[in-house]
C-alpha positions as CSV (number, residue, x, y, z in Angstrom):
1,X,-35.5,-13.6,-27.4
2,X,-33.9,-10.5,-28.7
3,X,-32.8,-7.7,-26.5
4,X,-33.5,-4.1,-27.3
5,X,-30.6,-1.8,-28.1
6,X,-31.1,0.0,-24.8
7,X,-30.8,-3.2,-22.8
8,X,-27.6,-4.1,-24.6
9,X,-26.2,-0.5,-24.1
10,X,-27.1,-0.6,-20.4
11,X,-25.4,-4.0,-20.0
12,X,-22.3,-2.8,-21.7
13,X,-22.3,0.3,-19.5
14,X,-22.4,-1.8,-16.4
15,X,-19.5,-3.9,-17.7
16,X,-17.4,-0.8,-18.4
17,X,-18.2,0.6,-15.0
18,X,-17.1,-2.6,-13.3
19,X,-13.9,-2.7,-15.4
20,X,-13.0,0.9,-14.7
21,X,-13.6,0.5,-10.9
22,X,-11.4,-2.6,-10.9
23,X,-8.7,-0.7,-12.8
24,X,-8.8,2.0,-10.2
25,X,-8.5,-0.6,-7.4
26,X,-5.6,-2.3,-9.1
27,X,-3.8,1.0,-9.5
28,X,-4.3,1.8,-5.9
29,X,-3.0,-1.6,-4.8
30,X,0.1,-1.2,-7.0
31,X,0.6,2.4,-5.7
32,X,0.5,1.2,-2.1
33,X,2.9,-1.6,-2.8
34,X,5.3,0.8,-4.4
35,X,5.1,3.1,-1.4
36,X,5.7,0.2,0.9
37,X,8.8,-0.9,-1.0
38,X,10.1,2.7,-1.2
39,X,9.6,3.1,2.6
40,X,11.4,-0.2,3.3
41,X,14.3,0.8,1.1
42,X,14.7,4.1,3.0
43,X,14.4,2.2,6.2
44,X,17.2,-0.2,5.2
45,X,19.4,2.8,4.2
46,X,18.8,4.3,7.7
47,X,19.6,1.1,9.4
48,X,22.9,0.8,7.4
49,X,23.7,4.4,8.4
50,X,23.0,3.7,12.0
51,X,25.3,0.7,11.9
52,X,28.1,2.8,10.3
53,X,27.7,5.6,12.9
54,X,27.6,3.1,15.8
55,X,30.7,1.4,14.5
56,X,32.5,4.7,14.2
57,X,31.5,5.6,17.8
58,X,32.5,2.2,19.3
59,X,35.6,1.6,17.2
60,X,37.0,5.1,16.9
61,X,35.5,6.9,19.8
62,X,33.9,9.4,17.5
63,X,31.5,11.9,19.1
64,X,28.5,11.4,16.8
65,X,25.6,11.0,19.3
66,X,23.6,13.7,17.5
67,X,23.8,11.9,14.2
68,X,22.9,8.6,15.8
69,X,19.8,10.3,17.5
70,X,18.7,11.9,14.2
71,X,19.1,8.5,12.4
72,X,17.1,6.7,15.1
73,X,14.4,9.4,14.8
74,X,14.1,8.9,11.1
75,X,14.0,5.1,11.6
76,X,11.1,5.6,14.1
77,X,9.2,7.8,11.6
78,X,9.8,5.3,8.7
79,X,8.6,2.4,10.8
80,X,5.4,4.3,11.6
81,X,4.9,5.1,7.9
82,X,5.5,1.4,7.1
83,X,2.8,0.3,9.6
84,X,0.4,2.9,8.2
85,X,0.9,1.6,4.6
86,X,0.5,-2.0,5.7
87,X,-2.7,-1.0,7.5
88,X,-4.0,0.7,4.3
89,X,-3.2,-2.4,2.3
90,X,-5.1,-4.6,4.7
91,X,-8.0,-2.2,4.7
92,X,-8.1,-2.3,0.9
93,X,-8.0,-6.1,0.9
94,X,-10.8,-6.2,3.4
95,X,-12.8,-3.7,1.3
96,X,-12.2,-5.8,-1.8
97,X,-13.3,-9.0,-0.1
98,X,-16.5,-7.3,1.2
99,X,-17.3,-6.0,-2.3
100,X,-16.9,-9.5,-3.7
101,X,-19.1,-10.9,-1.0
102,X,-21.7,-8.2,-1.7
103,X,-21.6,-8.9,-5.4
104,X,-21.9,-12.6,-4.8
105,X,-24.9,-12.0,-2.5
106,X,-26.5,-9.8,-5.1
107,X,-25.9,-12.4,-7.8
108,X,-27.5,-15.2,-5.6
109,X,-30.6,-13.1,-5.2
110,X,-31.3,-12.8,-9.0
């Protein structure tokens, strides 16, 4: 049986819509992973700074309590940001799984 031009065009449109939606989702996932890695890099830098400041205080008796407090505050902020990014990643994974399940259910009903 031959399909009409409109049927073919509609089918192609649905395929393109699915592909573009998947490209957006992949871009979002990559963006979230890059944010996570950047956050973790900054967190590692702050931990290293905290170590150097603490060493200077303990070894040389340096009065740098304000710097230590500021560094610890930045670490706290970065850890919160890291948790938020991880939560966003998990939500995106759950959404993707739900979409696949819905698509599977729709496919089974045809």
